[in-house]
mmCIF file of the N, C-alpha and C atoms, coordinates in Angstrom:
data_MODEL
# 
_entry.id   MODEL 
# 
loop_
_atom_site.group_PDB 
_atom_site.id 
_atom_site.type_symbol 
_atom_site.label_atom_id 
_atom_site.label_alt_id 
_atom_site.label_comp_id 
_atom_site.label_asym_id 
_atom_site.label_entity_id 
_atom_site.label_seq_id 
_atom_site.pdbx_PDB_ins_code 
_atom_site.Cartn_x 
_atom_site.Cartn_y 
_atom_site.Cartn_z 
_atom_site.occupancy 
_atom_site.B_iso_or_equiv 
_atom_site.pdbx_formal_charge 
_atom_site.auth_seq_id 
_atom_site.auth_comp_id 
_atom_site.auth_asym_id 
_atom_site.auth_atom_id 
_atom_site.pdbx_PDB_model_num 
ATOM 1   N N  . MET A 1 1  ? 43.141 34.786 161.237 1.00 0.00 ? 1  MET A N  1 
ATOM 2   C CA . MET A 1 1  ? 43.403 35.976 162.052 1.00 0.00 ? 1  MET A CA 1 
ATOM 3   C C  . MET A 1 1  ? 42.387 36.101 163.015 1.00 0.00 ? 1  MET A C  1 
ATOM 4   N N  . ALA A 1 2  ? 41.361 36.084 163.095 1.00 0.00 ? 2  ALA A N  1 
ATOM 5   C CA . ALA A 1 2  ? 40.473 36.222 163.946 1.00 0.00 ? 2  ALA A CA 1 
ATOM 6   C C  . ALA A 1 2  ? 40.435 35.089 165.249 1.00 0.00 ? 2  ALA A C  1 
ATOM 7   N N  . GLN A 1 3  ? 40.357 33.813 164.637 1.00 0.00 ? 3  GLN A N  1 
ATOM 8   C CA . GLN A 1 3  ? 40.757 32.385 165.709 1.00 0.00 ? 3  GLN A CA 1 
ATOM 9   C C  . GLN A 1 3  ? 42.050 32.909 166.492 1.00 0.00 ? 3  GLN A C  1 
ATOM 10  N N  . LYS A 1 4  ? 43.043 33.213 165.883 1.00 0.00 ? 4  LYS A N  1 
ATOM 11  C CA . LYS A 1 4  ? 44.303 33.913 166.961 1.00 0.00 ? 4  LYS A CA 1 
ATOM 12  C C  . LYS A 1 4  ? 43.784 34.808 167.476 1.00 0.00 ? 4  LYS A C  1 
ATOM 13  N N  . LEU A 1 5  ? 43.342 35.995 167.154 1.00 0.00 ? 5  LEU A N  1 
ATOM 14  C CA . LEU A 1 5  ? 43.217 36.962 168.507 1.00 0.00 ? 5  LEU A CA 1 
ATOM 15  C C  . LEU A 1 5  ? 42.085 36.593 169.340 1.00 0.00 ? 5  LEU A C  1 
ATOM 16  N N  . SER A 1 6  ? 40.824 35.454 168.855 1.00 0.00 ? 6  SER A N  1 
ATOM 17  C CA . SER A 1 6  ? 40.057 35.550 169.859 1.00 0.00 ? 6  SER A CA 1 
ATOM 18  C C  . SER A 1 6  ? 40.410 34.488 171.308 1.00 0.00 ? 6  SER A C  1 
ATOM 19  N N  . GLY A 1 7  ? 41.592 33.945 171.004 1.00 0.00 ? 7  GLY A N  1 
ATOM 20  C CA . GLY A 1 7  ? 42.679 33.080 171.921 1.00 0.00 ? 7  GLY A CA 1 
ATOM 21  C C  . GLY A 1 7  ? 42.939 34.016 172.993 1.00 0.00 ? 7  GLY A C  1 
ATOM 22  N N  . LEU A 1 8  ? 43.556 35.372 172.790 1.00 0.00 ? 8  LEU A N  1 
ATOM 23  C CA . LEU A 1 8  ? 44.049 36.213 173.744 1.00 0.00 ? 8  LEU A CA 1 
ATOM 24  C C  . LEU A 1 8  ? 42.894 36.990 174.346 1.00 0.00 ? 8  LEU A C  1 
ATOM 25  N N  . ASP A 1 9  ? 43.614 37.193 175.878 1.00 0.00 ? 9  ASP A N  1 
ATOM 26  C CA . ASP A 1 9  ? 42.857 37.995 176.537 1.00 0.00 ? 9  ASP A CA 1 
ATOM 27  C C  . ASP A 1 9  ? 42.587 39.429 176.329 1.00 0.00 ? 9  ASP A C  1 
ATOM 28  N N  . GLY A 1 10 ? 41.244 39.631 176.514 1.00 0.00 ? 10 GLY A N  1 
ATOM 29  C CA . GLY A 1 10 ? 40.705 40.896 176.386 1.00 0.00 ? 10 GLY A CA 1 
ATOM 30  C C  . GLY A 1 10 ? 40.355 40.827 174.691 1.00 0.00 ? 10 GLY A C  1 
ATOM 31  N N  . TYR A 1 11 ? 40.174 40.170 174.118 1.00 0.00 ? 11 TYR A N  1 
ATOM 32  C CA . TYR A 1 11 ? 39.642 40.015 172.454 1.00 0.00 ? 11 TYR A CA 1 
ATOM 33  C C  . TYR A 1 11 ? 38.271 38.739 172.626 1.00 0.00 ? 11 TYR A C  1 
ATOM 34  N N  . ARG A 1 12 ? 37.332 39.574 172.010 1.00 0.00 ? 12 ARG A N  1 
ATOM 35  C CA . ARG A 1 12 ? 36.315 38.314 171.841 1.00 0.00 ? 12 ARG A CA 1 
ATOM 36  C C  . ARG A 1 12 ? 35.606 38.766 170.237 1.00 0.00 ? 12 ARG A C  1 
ATOM 37  N N  . ILE A 1 13 ? 35.735 37.729 169.721 1.00 0.00 ? 13 ILE A N  1 
ATOM 38  C CA . ILE A 1 13 ? 35.558 37.752 168.144 1.00 0.00 ? 13 ILE A CA 1 
ATOM 39  C C  . ILE A 1 13 ? 33.894 37.124 168.082 1.00 0.00 ? 13 ILE A C  1 
ATOM 40  N N  . ASN A 1 14 ? 33.141 37.950 167.440 1.00 0.00 ? 14 ASN A N  1 
ATOM 41  C CA . ASN A 1 14 ? 31.920 37.261 167.023 1.00 0.00 ? 14 ASN A CA 1 
ATOM 42  C C  . ASN A 1 14 ? 31.763 36.881 165.475 1.00 0.00 ? 14 ASN A C  1 
ATOM 43  N N  . THR A 1 15 ? 32.248 35.993 165.557 1.00 0.00 ? 15 THR A N  1 
ATOM 44  C CA . THR A 1 15 ? 31.834 35.605 163.913 1.00 0.00 ? 15 THR A CA 1 
ATOM 45  C C  . THR A 1 15 ? 30.674 35.218 163.490 1.00 0.00 ? 15 THR A C  1 
ATOM 46  N N  . THR A 1 16 ? 29.462 35.278 164.296 1.00 0.00 ? 16 THR A N  1 
ATOM 47  C CA . THR A 1 16 ? 28.425 34.809 163.766 1.00 0.00 ? 16 THR A CA 1 
ATOM 48  C C  . THR A 1 16 ? 27.922 36.116 162.854 1.00 0.00 ? 16 THR A C  1 
ATOM 49  N N  . TYR A 1 17 ? 28.266 37.308 163.439 1.00 0.00 ? 17 TYR A N  1 
ATOM 50  C CA . TYR A 1 17 ? 27.701 38.344 163.072 1.00 0.00 ? 17 TYR A CA 1 
ATOM 51  C C  . TYR A 1 17 ? 28.602 38.675 161.348 1.00 0.00 ? 17 TYR A C  1 
ATOM 52  N N  . VAL A 1 18 ? 29.557 37.982 161.149 1.00 0.00 ? 18 VAL A N  1 
ATOM 53  C CA . VAL A 1 18 ? 30.118 38.609 159.877 1.00 0.00 ? 18 VAL A CA 1 
ATOM 54  C C  . VAL A 1 18 ? 29.384 37.120 158.869 1.00 0.00 ? 18 VAL A C  1 
ATOM 55  N N  . ASP A 1 19 ? 29.204 36.230 159.347 1.00 0.00 ? 19 ASP A N  1 
ATOM 56  C CA . ASP A 1 19 ? 28.571 35.174 158.745 1.00 0.00 ? 19 ASP A CA 1 
ATOM 57  C C  . ASP A 1 19 ? 26.950 35.403 158.189 1.00 0.00 ? 19 ASP A C  1 
ATOM 58  N N  . GLU A 1 20 ? 26.535 36.213 158.952 1.00 0.00 ? 20 GLU A N  1 
ATOM 59  C CA . GLU A 1 20 ? 24.931 36.753 158.894 1.00 0.00 ? 20 GLU A CA 1 
ATOM 60  C C  . GLU A 1 20 ? 25.207 37.967 158.042 1.00 0.00 ? 20 GLU A C  1 
ATOM 61  N N  . TRP A 1 21 ? 25.972 38.625 157.993 1.00 0.00 ? 21 TRP A N  1 
ATOM 62  C CA . TRP A 1 21 ? 26.411 39.941 156.875 1.00 0.00 ? 21 TRP A CA 1 
ATOM 63  C C  . TRP A 1 21 ? 26.848 39.435 155.672 1.00 0.00 ? 21 TRP A C  1 
ATOM 64  N N  . ARG A 1 22 ? 27.627 38.512 155.680 1.00 0.00 ? 22 ARG A N  1 
ATOM 65  C CA . ARG A 1 22 ? 27.547 37.617 154.274 1.00 0.00 ? 22 ARG A CA 1 
ATOM 66  C C  . ARG A 1 22 ? 26.810 36.999 153.489 1.00 0.00 ? 22 ARG A C  1 
ATOM 67  N N  . GLU A 1 23 ? 25.583 36.493 154.391 1.00 0.00 ? 23 GLU A N  1 
ATOM 68  C CA . GLU A 1 23 ? 24.707 35.843 153.802 1.00 0.00 ? 23 GLU A CA 1 
ATOM 69  C C  . GLU A 1 23 ? 23.631 36.999 153.152 1.00 0.00 ? 23 GLU A C  1 
ATOM 70  N N  . LEU A 1 24 ? 23.590 38.141 153.926 1.00 0.00 ? 24 LEU A N  1 
ATOM 71  C CA . LEU A 1 24 ? 22.649 39.119 153.767 1.00 0.00 ? 24 LEU A CA 1 
ATOM 72  C C  . LEU A 1 24 ? 23.090 39.916 152.415 1.00 0.00 ? 24 LEU A C  1 
ATOM 73  N N  . ILE A 1 25 ? 24.181 39.953 152.137 1.00 0.00 ? 25 ILE A N  1 
ATOM 74  C CA . ILE A 1 25 ? 24.750 40.644 150.801 1.00 0.00 ? 25 ILE A CA 1 
ATOM 75  C C  . ILE A 1 25 ? 24.464 40.023 150.192 1.00 0.00 ? 25 ILE A C  1 
ATOM 76  N N  . ARG A 1 26 ? 24.862 38.341 150.027 1.00 0.00 ? 26 ARG A N  1 
ATOM 77  C CA . ARG A 1 26 ? 24.522 37.608 148.829 1.00 0.00 ? 26 ARG A CA 1 
ATOM 78  C C  . ARG A 1 26 ? 22.875 37.360 148.248 1.00 0.00 ? 26 ARG A C  1 
ATOM 79  N N  . GLN A 1 27 ? 22.270 37.706 149.471 1.00 0.00 ? 27 GLN A N  1 
ATOM 80  C CA . GLN A 1 27 ? 20.865 37.774 148.641 1.00 0.00 ? 27 GLN A CA 1 
ATOM 81  C C  . GLN A 1 27 ? 20.284 39.145 148.180 1.00 0.00 ? 27 GLN A C  1 
ATOM 82  N N  . SER A 1 28 ? 21.348 40.053 148.180 1.00 0.00 ? 28 SER A N  1 
ATOM 83  C CA . SER A 1 28 ? 20.812 41.488 147.766 1.00 0.00 ? 28 SER A CA 1 
ATOM 84  C C  . SER A 1 28 ? 21.067 41.578 146.315 1.00 0.00 ? 28 SER A C  1 
ATOM 85  N N  . GLU A 1 29 ? 20.652 42.574 146.099 1.00 0.00 ? 29 GLU A N  1 
ATOM 86  C CA . GLU A 1 29 ? 20.529 42.678 144.205 1.00 0.00 ? 29 GLU A CA 1 
ATOM 87  C C  . GLU A 1 29 ? 21.381 44.127 144.199 1.00 0.00 ? 29 GLU A C  1 
ATOM 88  N N  . PHE A 1 30 ? 21.274 45.039 145.556 1.00 0.00 ? 30 PHE A N  1 
ATOM 89  C CA . PHE A 1 30 ? 22.218 46.369 145.489 1.00 0.00 ? 30 PHE A CA 1 
ATOM 90  C C  . PHE A 1 30 ? 22.912 46.134 146.718 1.00 0.00 ? 30 PHE A C  1 
ATOM 91  N N  . ALA A 1 31 ? 24.141 47.121 147.025 1.00 0.00 ? 31 ALA A N  1 
ATOM 92  C CA . ALA A 1 31 ? 24.771 46.987 148.259 1.00 0.00 ? 31 ALA A CA 1 
ATOM 93  C C  . ALA A 1 31 ? 25.444 48.700 148.417 1.00 0.00 ? 31 ALA A C  1 
ATOM 94  N N  . LEU A 1 32 ? 25.283 49.335 149.610 1.00 0.00 ? 32 LEU A N  1 
ATOM 95  C CA . LEU A 1 32 ? 25.636 50.429 149.664 1.00 0.00 ? 32 LEU A CA 1 
ATOM 96  C C  . LEU A 1 32 ? 26.757 50.466 149.900 1.00 0.00 ? 32 LEU A C  1 
ATOM 97  N N  . CYS A 1 33 ? 27.887 50.999 149.630 1.00 0.00 ? 33 CYS A N  1 
ATOM 98  C CA . CYS A 1 33 ? 29.507 51.373 149.991 1.00 0.00 ? 33 CYS A CA 1 
ATOM 99  C C  . CYS A 1 33 ? 29.799 52.762 150.101 1.00 0.00 ? 33 CYS A C  1 
ATOM 100 N N  . PRO A 1 34 ? 30.071 52.960 151.207 1.00 0.00 ? 34 PRO A N  1 
ATOM 101 C CA . PRO A 1 34 ? 30.109 54.294 151.635 1.00 0.00 ? 34 PRO A CA 1 
ATOM 102 C C  . PRO A 1 34 ? 31.297 54.626 151.756 1.00 0.00 ? 34 PRO A C  1 
ATOM 103 N N  . ARG A 1 35 ? 32.275 55.554 151.097 1.00 0.00 ? 35 ARG A N  1 
ATOM 104 C CA . ARG A 1 35 ? 33.598 56.230 150.951 1.00 0.00 ? 35 ARG A CA 1 
ATOM 105 C C  . ARG A 1 35 ? 34.209 55.622 151.991 1.00 0.00 ? 35 ARG A C  1 
ATOM 106 N N  . GLY A 1 36 ? 35.488 55.355 152.094 1.00 0.00 ? 36 GLY A N  1 
ATOM 107 C CA . GLY A 1 36 ? 36.352 55.157 153.275 1.00 0.00 ? 36 GLY A CA 1 
ATOM 108 C C  . GLY A 1 36 ? 37.447 55.934 153.285 1.00 0.00 ? 36 GLY A C  1 
ATOM 109 N N  . ARG A 1 37 ? 38.522 56.229 153.623 1.00 0.00 ? 37 ARG A N  1 
ATOM 110 C CA . ARG A 1 37 ? 39.592 56.927 153.961 1.00 0.00 ? 37 ARG A CA 1 
ATOM 111 C C  . ARG A 1 37 ? 40.005 57.104 152.788 1.00 0.00 ? 37 ARG A C  1 
ATOM 112 N N  . PHE A 1 38 ? 39.960 55.903 151.856 1.00 0.00 ? 38 PHE A N  1 
ATOM 113 C CA . PHE A 1 38 ? 40.744 56.364 150.362 1.00 0.00 ? 38 PHE A CA 1 
ATOM 114 C C  . PHE A 1 38 ? 39.610 56.105 149.438 1.00 0.00 ? 38 PHE A C  1 
ATOM 115 N N  . PRO A 1 39 ? 39.929 56.500 148.174 1.00 0.00 ? 39 PRO A N  1 
ATOM 116 C CA . PRO A 1 39 ? 38.688 56.672 146.906 1.00 0.00 ? 39 PRO A CA 1 
ATOM 117 C C  . PRO A 1 39 ? 38.230 54.880 147.065 1.00 0.00 ? 39 PRO A C  1 
ATOM 118 N N  . THR A 1 40 ? 38.897 54.036 147.147 1.00 0.00 ? 40 THR A N  1 
ATOM 119 C CA . THR A 1 40 ? 38.025 52.793 147.098 1.00 0.00 ? 40 THR A CA 1 
ATOM 120 C C  . THR A 1 40 ? 38.075 52.243 148.346 1.00 0.00 ? 40 THR A C  1 
ATOM 121 N N  . THR A 1 41 ? 36.982 51.444 148.621 1.00 0.00 ? 41 THR A N  1 
ATOM 122 C CA . THR A 1 41 ? 36.733 51.137 150.060 1.00 0.00 ? 41 THR A CA 1 
ATOM 123 C C  . THR A 1 41 ? 36.533 48.928 149.609 1.00 0.00 ? 41 THR A C  1 
ATOM 124 N N  . SER A 1 42 ? 36.786 48.791 150.687 1.00 0.00 ? 42 SER A N  1 
ATOM 125 C CA . SER A 1 42 ? 36.705 47.016 150.762 1.00 0.00 ? 42 SER A CA 1 
ATOM 126 C C  . SER A 1 42 ? 35.211 46.844 150.376 1.00 0.00 ? 42 SER A C  1 
ATOM 127 N N  . ARG A 1 43 ? 34.607 47.436 150.980 1.00 0.00 ? 43 ARG A N  1 
ATOM 128 C CA . ARG A 1 43 ? 32.939 47.373 150.575 1.00 0.00 ? 43 ARG A CA 1 
ATOM 129 C C  . ARG A 1 43 ? 32.932 47.133 149.403 1.00 0.00 ? 43 ARG A C  1 
ATOM 130 N N  . MET A 1 44 ? 33.293 47.714 148.337 1.00 0.00 ? 44 MET A N  1 
ATOM 131 C CA . MET A 1 44 ? 33.026 47.843 147.001 1.00 0.00 ? 44 MET A CA 1 
ATOM 132 C C  . MET A 1 44 ? 33.320 46.414 146.409 1.00 0.00 ? 44 MET A C  1 
ATOM 133 N N  . PHE A 1 45 ? 34.666 45.997 146.979 1.00 0.00 ? 45 PHE A N  1 
ATOM 134 C CA . PHE A 1 45 ? 34.960 44.798 146.224 1.00 0.00 ? 45 PHE A CA 1 
ATOM 135 C C  . PHE A 1 45 ? 34.280 43.496 146.974 1.00 0.00 ? 45 PHE A C  1 
ATOM 136 N N  . GLU A 1 46 ? 33.886 43.608 148.395 1.00 0.00 ? 46 GLU A N  1 
ATOM 137 C CA . GLU A 1 46 ? 33.228 42.578 148.805 1.00 0.00 ? 46 GLU A CA 1 
ATOM 138 C C  . GLU A 1 46 ? 31.556 42.837 148.238 1.00 0.00 ? 46 GLU A C  1 
ATOM 139 N N  . ALA A 1 47 ? 31.433 43.843 147.753 1.00 0.00 ? 47 ALA A N  1 
ATOM 140 C CA . ALA A 1 47 ? 29.837 43.731 146.687 1.00 0.00 ? 47 ALA A CA 1 
ATOM 141 C C  . ALA A 1 47 ? 30.257 43.111 145.613 1.00 0.00 ? 47 ALA A C  1 
ATOM 142 N N  . LEU A 1 48 ? 31.159 43.406 145.092 1.00 0.00 ? 48 LEU A N  1 
ATOM 143 C CA . LEU A 1 48 ? 31.358 42.943 143.639 1.00 0.00 ? 48 LEU A CA 1 
ATOM 144 C C  . LEU A 1 48 ? 31.653 40.848 143.911 1.00 0.00 ? 48 LEU A C  1 
ATOM 145 N N  . GLN A 1 49 ? 32.208 40.772 144.908 1.00 0.00 ? 49 GLN A N  1 
ATOM 146 C CA . GLN A 1 49 ? 32.803 39.529 144.864 1.00 0.00 ? 49 GLN A CA 1 
ATOM 147 C C  . GLN A 1 49 ? 31.367 38.436 145.381 1.00 0.00 ? 49 GLN A C  1 
ATOM 148 N N  . ALA A 1 50 ? 30.365 39.274 145.962 1.00 0.00 ? 50 ALA A N  1 
ATOM 149 C CA . ALA A 1 50 ? 29.085 38.661 146.444 1.00 0.00 ? 50 ALA A CA 1 
ATOM 150 C C  . ALA A 1 50 ? 28.219 38.804 144.990 1.00 0.00 ? 50 ALA A C  1 
ATOM 151 N N  . GLU A 1 51 ? 28.596 39.354 143.537 1.00 0.00 ? 51 GLU A N  1 
ATOM 152 C CA . GLU A 1 51 ? 27.660 39.831 142.932 1.00 0.00 ? 51 GLU A CA 1 
ATOM 153 C C  . GLU A 1 51 ? 26.707 40.408 142.676 1.00 0.00 ? 51 GLU A C  1 
ATOM 154 N N  . THR A 1 52 ? 26.904 41.424 143.497 1.00 0.00 ? 52 THR A N  1 
ATOM 155 C CA . THR A 1 52 ? 25.587 42.543 143.838 1.00 0.00 ? 52 THR A CA 1 
ATOM 156 C C  . THR A 1 52 ? 26.416 43.740 143.099 1.00 0.00 ? 52 THR A C  1 
ATOM 157 N N  . ILE A 1 53 ? 25.593 44.683 142.872 1.00 0.00 ? 53 ILE A N  1 
ATOM 158 C CA . ILE A 1 53 ? 25.557 45.695 142.413 1.00 0.00 ? 53 ILE A CA 1 
ATOM 159 C C  . ILE A 1 53 ? 26.097 46.923 143.431 1.00 0.00 ? 53 ILE A C  1 
ATOM 160 N N  . PRO A 1 54 ? 27.212 47.318 143.489 1.00 0.00 ? 54 PRO A N  1 
ATOM 161 C CA . PRO A 1 54 ? 27.750 48.287 144.615 1.00 0.00 ? 54 PRO A CA 1 
ATOM 162 C C  . PRO A 1 54 ? 27.506 49.613 144.059 1.00 0.00 ? 54 PRO A C  1 
ATOM 163 N N  . ILE A 1 55 ? 26.836 50.646 145.308 1.00 0.00 ? 55 ILE A N  1 
ATOM 164 C CA . ILE A 1 55 ? 26.361 51.817 144.829 1.00 0.00 ? 55 ILE A CA 1 
ATOM 165 C C  . ILE A 1 55 ? 27.163 52.779 146.098 1.00 0.00 ? 55 ILE A C  1 
ATOM 166 N N  . VAL A 1 56 ? 28.206 53.276 145.512 1.00 0.00 ? 56 VAL A N  1 
ATOM 167 C CA . VAL A 1 56 ? 29.145 54.026 146.063 1.00 0.00 ? 56 VAL A CA 1 
ATOM 168 C C  . VAL A 1 56 ? 28.797 55.124 146.536 1.00 0.00 ? 56 VAL A C  1 
ATOM 169 N N  . ILE A 1 57 ? 28.904 55.242 147.590 1.00 0.00 ? 57 ILE A N  1 
ATOM 170 C CA . ILE A 1 57 ? 28.587 56.934 148.303 1.00 0.00 ? 57 ILE A CA 1 
ATOM 171 C C  . ILE A 1 57 ? 29.819 57.616 148.486 1.00 0.00 ? 57 ILE A C  1 
ATOM 172 N N  . TRP A 1 58 ? 30.012 58.584 147.759 1.00 0.00 ? 58 TRP A N  1 
ATOM 173 C CA . TRP A 1 58 ? 31.280 59.107 147.711 1.00 0.00 ? 58 TRP A CA 1 
ATOM 174 C C  . TRP A 1 58 ? 31.592 60.872 148.203 1.00 0.00 ? 58 TRP A C  1 
ATOM 175 N N  . TRP A 1 59 ? 30.206 61.386 148.120 1.00 0.00 ? 59 TRP A N  1 
ATOM 176 C CA . TRP A 1 59 ? 30.476 62.954 148.665 1.00 0.00 ? 59 TRP A CA 1 
ATOM 177 C C  . TRP A 1 59 ? 30.678 62.881 150.041 1.00 0.00 ? 59 TRP A C  1 
ATOM 178 N N  . ASN A 1 60 ? 31.506 64.429 150.383 1.00 0.00 ? 60 ASN A N  1 
ATOM 179 C CA . ASN A 1 60 ? 31.556 64.689 151.906 1.00 0.00 ? 60 ASN A CA 1 
ATOM 180 C C  . ASN A 1 60 ? 30.400 65.340 152.251 1.00 0.00 ? 60 ASN A C  1 
ATOM 181 N N  . VAL A 1 61 ? 30.039 64.807 153.478 1.00 0.00 ? 61 VAL A N  1 
ATOM 182 C CA . VAL A 1 61 ? 28.966 65.553 154.028 1.00 0.00 ? 61 VAL A CA 1 
ATOM 183 C C  . VAL A 1 61 ? 29.257 66.330 155.223 1.00 0.00 ? 61 VAL A C  1 
ATOM 184 N N  . ARG A 1 62 ? 29.240 67.390 155.486 1.00 0.00 ? 62 ARG A N  1 
ATOM 185 C CA . ARG A 1 62 ? 29.488 68.116 156.670 1.00 0.00 ? 62 ARG A CA 1 
ATOM 186 C C  . ARG A 1 62 ? 28.174 68.420 157.513 1.00 0.00 ? 62 ARG A C  1 
ATOM 187 N N  . ALA A 1 63 ? 28.009 68.187 158.733 1.00 0.00 ? 63 ALA A N  1 
ATOM 188 C CA . ALA A 1 63 ? 27.555 68.440 159.462 1.00 0.00 ? 63 ALA A CA 1 
ATOM 189 C C  . ALA A 1 63 ? 27.254 70.182 159.871 1.00 0.00 ? 63 ALA A C  1 
ATOM 190 N N  . ARG A 1 64 ? 26.300 70.723 159.890 1.00 0.00 ? 64 ARG A N  1 
ATOM 191 C CA . ARG A 1 64 ? 25.939 72.089 160.303 1.00 0.00 ? 64 ARG A CA 1 
ATOM 192 C C  . ARG A 1 64 ? 26.200 72.517 161.415 1.00 0.00 ? 64 ARG A C  1 
ATOM 193 N N  . LEU A 1 65 ? 26.635 72.899 162.411 1.00 0.00 ? 65 LEU A N  1 
ATOM 194 C CA . LEU A 1 65 ? 26.518 72.746 164.101 1.00 0.00 ? 65 LEU A CA 1 
ATOM 195 C C  . LEU A 1 65 ? 25.946 74.476 164.491 1.00 0.00 ? 65 LEU A C  1 
# 
C-alpha cells in the first residue's frame, strides 16, 4: 500500500522510519501501548509479534485547563 501511495502526487512515504521503529521494538523488552480508539490497539499486537512485553496504558487522562 505504501508503494502504491508513494507514486501519487502529494504523497510521500518514508519507510526508513518504519524500519527503524520495527528494529527498535525488536530490541526492547517492553513496549508501551497507549489505548487507541477501541479497547485493543494495534500497538499491542505489534509488541506481541516482536516478542516484547506490551505495557497497555488504559486510563483516560483529561487535562485541567
